[in-house]
DSSP file (Angstrom, degrees, kcal/mol; ACC not computed):
  #  RESIDUE AA STRUCTURE BP1 BP2  ACC     N-H-->O    O-->H-N    N-H-->O    O-->H-N    TCO  KAPPA ALPHA  PHI   PSI    X-CA   Y-CA   Z-CA
    1    1 A M     >        0   0    0      0, 0.0     4,-2.7     0, 0.0     5,-0.2   0.000 360.0 360.0 360.0 -40.3  -14.1    9.4  -15.8
    2    2 A R  H  >  +     0   0    0      1,-0.2     4,-2.3     2,-0.2     5,-0.2   0.939 360.0  45.6 -59.6 -46.5  -15.2    9.6  -19.4
    3    3 A E  H  > S+     0   0    0      1,-0.2     4,-1.4     2,-0.2    -1,-0.2   0.903 113.0  49.5 -65.2 -39.7  -17.3   12.7  -18.8
    4    4 A L  H  4>S+     0   0    0      1,-0.2     5,-3.1     2,-0.2    -1,-0.2   0.893 111.6  49.2 -65.1 -38.5  -14.6   14.4  -16.8
    5    5 A A  H ><5S+     0   0    0     -4,-2.7     3,-1.1     3,-0.2    -2,-0.2   0.866 107.2  55.0 -67.0 -36.9  -12.0   13.6  -19.5
    6    6 A A  H 3<5S+     0   0    0     -4,-2.3    -1,-0.2     1,-0.2    -2,-0.2   0.791 112.0  44.2 -66.5 -27.2  -14.3   15.0  -22.2
    7    7 A R  T 3<5S-     0   0    0     -4,-1.4    -1,-0.2    -5,-0.2    -2,-0.2   0.345 112.6-121.2 -95.6   5.7  -14.5   18.3  -20.2
    8    8 A E  T < 5 +     0   0    0     -3,-1.1    -3,-0.2     1,-0.2    -2,-0.1   0.818  59.4 155.7  56.6  33.0  -10.8   18.2  -19.6
    9    9 A Q      < -     0   0    0     -5,-3.1    -1,-0.2    -6,-0.2    -2,-0.1  -0.813  44.6-122.0 -89.3 117.9  -11.5   18.2  -15.8
   10   10 A P        -     0   0    0      0, 0.0     2,-0.3     0, 0.0    -1,-0.0  -0.251  35.8-178.0 -61.5 149.2   -8.7   16.7  -13.8
   11   11 A Y        -     0   0    0      2,-0.0    91,-1.7    -6,-0.0    92,-0.7  -0.962  19.4-166.3-143.8 162.5   -9.6   13.6  -11.6
   12   12 A L  E     +A  101   0A   0     -2,-0.3     2,-0.4    89,-0.2    89,-0.2  -0.884  17.2 169.4-150.9 113.6   -7.9   11.3   -9.2
   13   13 A F  E     -A  100   0A   0     87,-2.3    87,-2.7    -2,-0.3     2,-0.5  -0.959  30.9-128.4-128.3 146.3   -9.5    8.0   -8.1
   14   14 A K  E     -A   99   0A   0     -2,-0.4    85,-0.2    85,-0.2     2,-0.2  -0.826  29.3-137.1 -91.5 133.5   -8.2    5.1   -6.1
   15   15 A L        -     0   0    0     83,-3.1    83,-0.5    -2,-0.5     2,-0.1  -0.583  12.7-118.1 -90.0 148.2   -8.8    1.7   -7.8
   16   16 A R        -     0   0    0     -2,-0.2     2,-1.7     1,-0.1     5,-0.1  -0.434  38.0 -97.4 -77.3 159.7  -10.0   -1.4   -6.2
   17   17 A L        +     0   0    0     -2,-0.1     2,-0.1     4,-0.1    -1,-0.1  -0.600  63.8 159.3 -83.6  80.9   -7.8   -4.5   -6.2
   18   18 A T     >  -     0   0    0     -2,-1.7     4,-2.5     1,-0.1     5,-0.2  -0.379  58.8 -92.9 -93.6 174.7   -9.4   -6.3   -9.2
   19   19 A A  H  > S+     0   0    0      1,-0.2     4,-2.0     2,-0.2     5,-0.2   0.885 126.7  51.9 -56.7 -41.6   -7.9   -9.0  -11.4
   20   20 A G  H  > S+     0   0    0      1,-0.2     4,-1.9     2,-0.2    -1,-0.2   0.900 111.1  47.4 -66.6 -37.6   -6.6   -6.4  -13.9
   21   21 A I  H  > S+     0   0    0      1,-0.2     4,-2.4     2,-0.2    -1,-0.2   0.915 108.7  54.0 -69.7 -39.8   -5.0   -4.4  -11.1
   22   22 A K  H  X S+     0   0    0     -4,-2.5     4,-2.2     1,-0.2    -2,-0.2   0.887 108.8  49.3 -62.5 -37.4   -3.3   -7.5   -9.7
   23   23 A R  H  X S+     0   0    0     -4,-2.0     4,-2.2     2,-0.2    -1,-0.2   0.901 109.9  51.9 -65.9 -38.3   -1.8   -8.3  -13.1
   24   24 A L  H  X S+     0   0    0     -4,-1.9     4,-2.0     1,-0.2    -2,-0.2   0.914 110.5  47.9 -59.4 -43.6   -0.6   -4.7  -13.3
   25   25 A L  H  X S+     0   0    0     -4,-2.4     4,-1.8     1,-0.2    -2,-0.2   0.883 110.3  51.7 -68.7 -39.4    1.1   -5.1   -9.9
   26   26 A E  H  < S+     0   0    0     -4,-2.2     4,-0.5     1,-0.2    -1,-0.2   0.905 112.9  46.4 -59.8 -42.2    2.7   -8.4  -10.9
   27   27 A R  H  < S+     0   0    0     -4,-2.2     4,-0.5     1,-0.2    -2,-0.2   0.857 121.8  34.5 -69.7 -35.3    4.1   -6.8  -14.0
   28   28 A R  H  X S+     0   0    0     -4,-2.0     4,-1.2    -5,-0.2    -2,-0.2   0.576  92.1  90.7 -98.4 -10.5    5.4   -3.7  -12.3
   29   29 A C  T  < S+     0   0    0     -4,-1.8    -1,-0.1     1,-0.2    -2,-0.1   0.893 104.9  14.1 -58.5 -47.3    6.5   -5.1   -8.9
   30   30 A F  T  4 S+     0   0    0     -4,-0.5    -1,-0.2    -3,-0.1    -2,-0.1   0.763 127.8  47.3 -99.7 -30.2   10.1   -5.9   -9.8
   31   31 A G  T  4 S+     0   0    0     -4,-0.5    -2,-0.1     2,-0.1    -3,-0.1   0.566  85.7 105.3 -94.8  -5.0   10.9   -4.2  -13.1
   32   32 A A  S  < S-     0   0    0     -4,-1.2     2,-0.9     1,-0.1    -4,-0.0  -0.317  73.8-120.0 -76.0 153.1    9.6   -0.8  -12.4
   33   33 A H        -     0   0    0     12,-0.1     2,-0.4    -2,-0.0    12,-0.2  -0.849  35.8-157.2 -87.9 107.4   11.7    2.3  -11.8
   34   34 A W        -     0   0    0     -2,-0.9     2,-0.3    10,-0.1    10,-0.2  -0.730  10.9-171.6 -93.1 133.7   10.4    3.3   -8.3
   35   35 A E  E     -B   43   0A   0      8,-3.0     8,-2.6    -2,-0.4    -2,-0.0  -0.874  36.7 -77.7-122.4 160.4   10.9    6.9   -7.2
   36   36 A D  E     +B   42   0A   0     -2,-0.3     6,-0.3     6,-0.2    72,-0.1  -0.226  39.7 176.6 -54.5 132.5   10.3    8.7   -3.9
   37   37 A A  E     -     0   0A   0      4,-2.2     5,-0.2     1,-0.2    -1,-0.1   0.266  44.3-112.9-121.6   9.6    6.7    9.3   -3.1
   38   38 A G  E >  S+B   41   0A   0      3,-0.6     3,-2.0     1,-0.0    -1,-0.2   0.115  90.7  62.8  81.3 164.4    7.1   10.8    0.4
   39   39 A A  T 3  S-     0   0    0      1,-0.3     3,-0.1    -3,-0.1    -1,-0.0   0.808 132.1 -58.0  54.6  35.5    6.0    9.5    3.8
   40   40 A G  T 3  S+     0   0    0      1,-0.3    25,-0.5    24,-0.1    -1,-0.3   0.507 112.4 113.9  78.7   4.3    8.3    6.5    3.4
   41   41 A G  E <   -BC  38  64A   0     -3,-2.0    -4,-2.2    23,-0.2    -3,-0.6  -0.542  50.4-149.3-102.7 169.3    6.7    5.2    0.2
   42   42 A V  E     -BC  36  63A   0     21,-2.4    21,-2.7    -6,-0.3     2,-0.3  -0.895  15.8-172.3-129.9 162.8    7.8    4.9   -3.4
   43   43 A G  E     -BC  35  62A   0     -8,-2.6    -8,-3.0    -2,-0.3     2,-0.3  -0.968  13.6-174.7-153.0 168.3    5.8    5.1   -6.6
   44   44 A T  E     - C   0  61A   0     17,-1.8    17,-3.1    -2,-0.3     2,-0.3  -0.939  19.3-131.8-152.1 165.4    5.8    4.7  -10.4
   45   45 A D  E     + C   0  60A   0     -2,-0.3     2,-0.3    15,-0.2    15,-0.2  -0.905  25.7 158.9-127.3 164.1    3.4    5.3  -13.2
   46   46 A D  E     - C   0  59A   0     13,-2.3    13,-2.8    -2,-0.3     2,-0.4  -0.903  37.3-103.1-160.3 177.3    2.1    3.4  -16.1
   47   47 A H  E     + C   0  58A   0     -2,-0.3     2,-0.4    11,-0.2    11,-0.2  -0.954  37.2 177.9-118.3 142.6   -0.9    3.3  -18.6
   48   48 A L  E     - C   0  57A   0      9,-2.5     9,-2.4    -2,-0.4     2,-0.5  -0.997  21.8-158.1-146.4 143.5   -3.7    0.8  -18.2
   49   49 A R        -     0   0    0     -2,-0.4     7,-0.1     7,-0.2     2,-0.1  -0.910  18.5-168.6-126.0 104.7   -6.9   -0.1  -20.0
   50   50 A L    >   -     0   0    0     -2,-0.5     3,-2.0     5,-0.3     2,-0.1  -0.460  39.3 -83.7 -84.1 158.7   -9.4   -2.0  -17.9
   51   51 A S  T 3  S+     0   0    0      1,-0.2    -1,-0.1    -2,-0.1     3,-0.1  -0.439 120.5  31.9 -64.5 138.7  -12.5   -3.6  -19.2
   52   52 A G  T 3  S+     0   0    0      1,-0.4     2,-0.3    -2,-0.1    -1,-0.2   0.149  94.2 112.2  96.6 -19.1  -15.2   -1.0  -19.4
   53   53 A W    <   -     0   0    0     -3,-2.0    -1,-0.4     1,-0.1     3,-0.1  -0.664  60.9-149.1 -86.3 145.0  -12.7    1.8  -20.1
   54   54 A D  S    S+     0   0    0     -2,-0.3     2,-0.3    -3,-0.1    -1,-0.1   0.599  76.3   5.1 -87.9  -9.3  -12.9    3.3  -23.6
   55   55 A R  S    S-     0   0    0     -5,-0.1    -5,-0.3    -7,-0.1    -1,-0.1  -0.976  89.5 -71.4-159.9 171.0   -9.1    4.1  -23.6
   56   56 A D        -     0   0    0     -2,-0.3     2,-0.3    -7,-0.1    -7,-0.2  -0.408  48.3-164.7 -64.7 145.8   -5.8    3.8  -21.8
   57   57 A R  E     -C   48   0A   0     -9,-2.4    -9,-2.5    -2,-0.1     2,-0.3  -0.958  24.4-104.5-134.4 154.6   -5.6    5.9  -18.7
   58   58 A R  E     -CD  47 101A   0     43,-0.6    43,-2.2    -2,-0.3     2,-0.4  -0.617  37.7-170.0 -78.2 132.2   -2.6    7.0  -16.6
   59   59 A V  E     -CD  46 100A   0    -13,-2.8   -13,-2.3    -2,-0.3     2,-0.5  -0.965  13.2-150.7-122.9 144.6   -2.3    5.1  -13.3
   60   60 A V  E     -CD  45  99A   0     39,-3.1    39,-2.9    -2,-0.4     2,-0.6  -0.967  11.5-155.8-115.5 124.3    0.1    5.9  -10.4
   61   61 A I  E     -CD  44  98A   0    -17,-3.1   -17,-1.8    -2,-0.5     2,-0.4  -0.894  12.8-172.9-107.3 120.6    1.2    2.9   -8.4
   62   62 A L  E     +CD  43  97A   0     35,-3.3    35,-2.4    -2,-0.6     2,-0.3  -0.885   4.1 179.7-112.0 144.0    2.2    3.6   -4.8
   63   63 A R  E     -CD  42  96A   0    -21,-2.7   -21,-2.4    -2,-0.4     2,-0.4  -0.999  11.6-169.0-146.1 148.0    3.7    1.2   -2.3
   64   64 A R  E     -CD  41  95A   0     31,-2.1    31,-2.6    -2,-0.3     2,-0.2  -0.998  29.2-118.1-135.6 131.6    4.9    1.4    1.2
   65   65 A R  E     - D   0  94A   0    -25,-0.5     2,-0.4    -2,-0.4    29,-0.3  -0.443  27.3-135.8 -71.2 135.0    6.9   -1.3    3.0
   66   66 A L        -     0   0    0     27,-3.5    27,-0.5    -2,-0.2     2,-0.3  -0.725  19.4-156.0 -91.1 140.1    5.2   -2.8    6.0
   67   67 A Q        +     0   0    0     -2,-0.4     2,-0.1    25,-0.1    25,-0.0  -0.709  43.7  33.5-111.1 162.7    7.2   -3.3    9.2
   68   68 A G  S    S-     0   0    0     -2,-0.3    -2,-0.0     2,-0.1     2,-0.0  -0.278  93.0 -22.6  94.3-174.5    6.8   -5.7   12.2
   69   69 A D        -     0   0    0     -2,-0.1     2,-0.5     1,-0.1    17,-0.1  -0.315  55.9-132.0 -73.0 153.6    5.5   -9.2   12.7
   70   70 A M  E     -E   85   0B   0     15,-0.6    15,-2.4    -2,-0.0     2,-0.4  -0.936  20.2-169.5-112.9 127.2    3.1  -10.8   10.4
   71   71 A L  E     -E   84   0B   0     -2,-0.5     2,-0.5    13,-0.2    13,-0.2  -0.943   6.7-156.0-114.9 131.8    0.0  -12.5   11.8
   72   72 A L  E     -E   83   0B   0     11,-3.3    11,-2.2    -2,-0.4     2,-0.4  -0.924  12.1-173.3-108.4 132.7   -2.3  -14.7    9.6
   73   73 A A  E     +E   82   0B   0     -2,-0.5     2,-0.3     9,-0.2     9,-0.2  -0.970  23.6 116.0-124.1 140.9   -5.9  -15.1   10.7
   74   74 A G  E     -E   81   0B   0      7,-2.1     7,-3.2    -2,-0.4     2,-0.4  -0.962  53.3 -83.8-174.3-166.3   -8.4  -17.4    9.3
   75   75 A R  E     -E   80   0B   0     -2,-0.3     2,-0.4     5,-0.2     5,-0.2  -0.965  23.6-172.0-124.6 138.8  -10.7  -20.5    9.8
   76   76 A I  E >  S-E   79   0B   0      3,-2.6     3,-1.8    -2,-0.4    -2,-0.0  -0.984  80.8 -17.7-128.8 119.4   -9.9  -24.1    9.5
   77   77 A E  T 3  S-     0   0    0     -2,-0.4     3,-0.1     1,-0.3    -1,-0.1   0.861 129.3 -52.7  52.4  39.6  -12.8  -26.6    9.7
   78   78 A G  T 3  S+     0   0    0      1,-0.2     2,-0.5     0, 0.0    -1,-0.3   0.421 115.2 112.7  84.0  -2.1  -15.0  -23.8   11.3
   79   79 A Q  E <  S-E   76   0B   0     -3,-1.8    -3,-2.6     2,-0.0    -1,-0.2  -0.893  70.5-118.1-110.4 135.2  -12.5  -23.0   14.0
   80   80 A E  E     -E   75   0B   0     -2,-0.5     2,-0.4    -5,-0.2    -5,-0.2  -0.478  34.7-170.0 -71.4 136.0  -10.7  -19.6   14.1
   81   81 A V  E     -E   74   0B   0     -7,-3.2    -7,-2.1    -2,-0.2     2,-0.4  -0.987  12.5-164.1-133.2 134.7   -6.9  -20.0   13.8
   82   82 A L  E     +E   73   0B   0     -2,-0.4     2,-0.3    -9,-0.2    -9,-0.2  -0.960  11.3 178.2-117.3 142.4   -4.0  -17.5   14.3
   83   83 A A  E     -E   72   0B   0    -11,-2.2   -11,-3.3    -2,-0.4     2,-0.4  -0.994  20.0-144.0-143.1 132.9   -0.5  -18.1   13.1
   84   84 A F  E     -E   71   0B   0     -2,-0.3     2,-0.6   -13,-0.2   -13,-0.2  -0.797  21.0-131.9 -93.4 139.1    2.6  -15.9   13.3
   85   85 A V  E     -E   70   0B   0    -15,-2.4   -15,-0.6    -2,-0.4     2,-0.4  -0.830  28.5-177.5 -94.4 120.4    4.9  -16.1   10.3
   86   86 A E        +     0   0    0     -2,-0.6     2,-0.3   -17,-0.1     3,-0.1  -0.974   8.8 159.2-122.1 132.6    8.5  -16.5   11.4
   87   87 A A        -     0   0    0     -2,-0.4    -2,-0.0     1,-0.1     0, 0.0  -0.980  47.3-123.2-146.2 153.3   11.5  -16.7    9.0
   88   88 A E  S    S+     0   0    0     -2,-0.3    -1,-0.1     1,-0.3     0, 0.0   0.927 114.6  31.6 -62.2 -44.2   15.2  -16.2    9.3
   89   89 A A  S    S-     0   0    0     -3,-0.1    -1,-0.3     0, 0.0    -3,-0.0  -0.931  98.3-132.0-114.4 108.0   15.0  -13.5    6.6
   90   90 A P        -     0   0    0      0, 0.0    -4,-0.0     0, 0.0     2,-0.0  -0.278  26.6-109.4 -61.8 140.9   11.6  -11.8    7.0
   91   91 A P        -     0   0    0      0, 0.0     2,-0.6     0, 0.0    -4,-0.0  -0.323  29.8-108.4 -67.9 150.7    9.7  -11.4    3.7
   92   92 A Q        -     0   0    0    -27,-0.0     2,-0.4    -2,-0.0   -25,-0.1  -0.727  41.1-170.5 -80.2 124.5    9.4   -8.0    2.1
   93   93 A R        -     0   0    0     -2,-0.6   -27,-3.5   -27,-0.5     2,-0.3  -0.958   2.4-170.2-123.7 135.9    5.7   -7.0    2.5
   94   94 A Y  E     - D   0  65A   0     -2,-0.4     2,-0.5   -29,-0.3   -29,-0.2  -0.891  21.4-140.6-126.4 151.6    4.2   -4.0    0.9
   95   95 A E  E     - D   0  64A   0    -31,-2.6   -31,-2.1    -2,-0.3     2,-0.3  -0.967  30.9-158.8-105.2 128.5    0.9   -2.0    1.0
   96   96 A Y  E     - D   0  63A   0     -2,-0.5     2,-0.3   -33,-0.2   -33,-0.2  -0.773  18.0-177.7-110.4 149.3   -0.2   -0.9   -2.5
   97   97 A A  E     - D   0  62A   0    -35,-2.4   -35,-3.3    -2,-0.3     2,-0.5  -0.980   9.4-161.5-139.0 135.8   -2.5    1.8   -3.8
   98   98 A V  E     - D   0  61A   0    -83,-0.5   -83,-3.1    -2,-0.3     2,-0.4  -0.972  10.2-170.2-119.9 121.7   -3.2    2.3   -7.5
   99   99 A L  E     -AD  14  60A   0    -39,-2.9   -39,-3.1    -2,-0.5     2,-0.5  -0.892  13.0-150.3-115.9 140.1   -4.7    5.6   -8.6
  100  100 A V  E     +AD  13  59A   0    -87,-2.7   -87,-2.3    -2,-0.4     2,-0.3  -0.899  31.1 162.0-106.2 134.0   -6.1    6.6  -11.9
  101  101 A T  E     -AD  12  58A   0    -43,-2.2   -43,-0.6    -2,-0.5   -89,-0.2  -0.978  47.7-152.2-151.0 158.3   -5.7   10.2  -12.9
  102  102 A L        +     0   0    0    -91,-1.7   -90,-0.1    -2,-0.3    -1,-0.1   0.320  66.1 119.1-107.9   0.5   -5.7   12.8  -15.7
  103  103 A L        -     0   0    0    -92,-0.7    -2,-0.1     1,-0.1     7,-0.0  -0.436  57.9-150.1 -69.2 139.0   -3.3   14.9  -13.7
  104  104 A P        +     0   0    0      0, 0.0    -1,-0.1     0, 0.0     6,-0.0   0.390  56.0 121.9 -86.4   4.6    0.0   15.6  -15.4
  105  105 A H        -     0   0    0      1,-0.1    -2,-0.0     2,-0.1     2,-0.0  -0.138  69.6 -93.6 -71.3 162.3    2.0   16.0  -12.2
  106  106 A A     >  -     0   0    0      1,-0.1     4,-2.4     4,-0.0     3,-0.4  -0.245  40.6-102.7 -67.7 162.0    5.0   13.9  -11.1
  107  107 A V  H  > S+     0   0    0      1,-0.2     4,-2.6     2,-0.2     5,-0.2   0.881 120.9  55.7 -56.0 -44.6    4.5   10.8   -9.0
  108  108 A L  H  > S+     0   0    0      1,-0.2     4,-1.4     2,-0.2    -1,-0.2   0.887 109.8  45.7 -59.7 -39.8    5.6   12.6   -5.8
  109  109 A T  H  > S+     0   0    0     -3,-0.4     4,-1.2     2,-0.2    -2,-0.2   0.911 112.9  49.1 -71.6 -41.1    2.9   15.3   -6.2
  110  110 A V  H  < S+     0   0    0     -4,-2.4     3,-0.4     1,-0.2    -2,-0.2   0.900 108.9  54.9 -64.0 -41.0    0.1   12.8   -7.0
  111  111 A A  H  < S+     0   0    0     -4,-2.6    -1,-0.2     1,-0.2    -2,-0.2   0.869 106.2  50.5 -57.8 -39.8    1.1   10.8   -4.0
  112  112 A Q  H  <        0   0    0     -4,-1.4    -1,-0.2     1,-0.3    -2,-0.2   0.776 360.0 360.0 -75.0 -24.1    0.7   13.8   -1.8
  113  113 A L     <        0   0    0     -4,-1.2    -1,-0.3    -3,-0.4    -2,-0.2   0.503 360.0 360.0 -71.1 360.0   -2.7   14.6   -3.2
């Protein structure tokens, strides 16, 4: 990213869900102004500086609400276990994507890219 920025070459990368990204999502989940990102999703943008980065960079946070039943799968004492989550008021569940970019475009445009 540093080399692309030095050459003023636009870039767009999807970031992995690291501890720094989780903190960003916790901070922005409820207080952010979410705008339409197309395809049933919403998005917002922010600036972030992760360890190893030489400066703040623009990130675009996209989320899409997940529908349907929730199934948990795992192991307990070596045995595989499945459990359905049932509640009177189903929890709101989202799928997130965090993109880092040098593009100046609006959130809707970045989401479509």
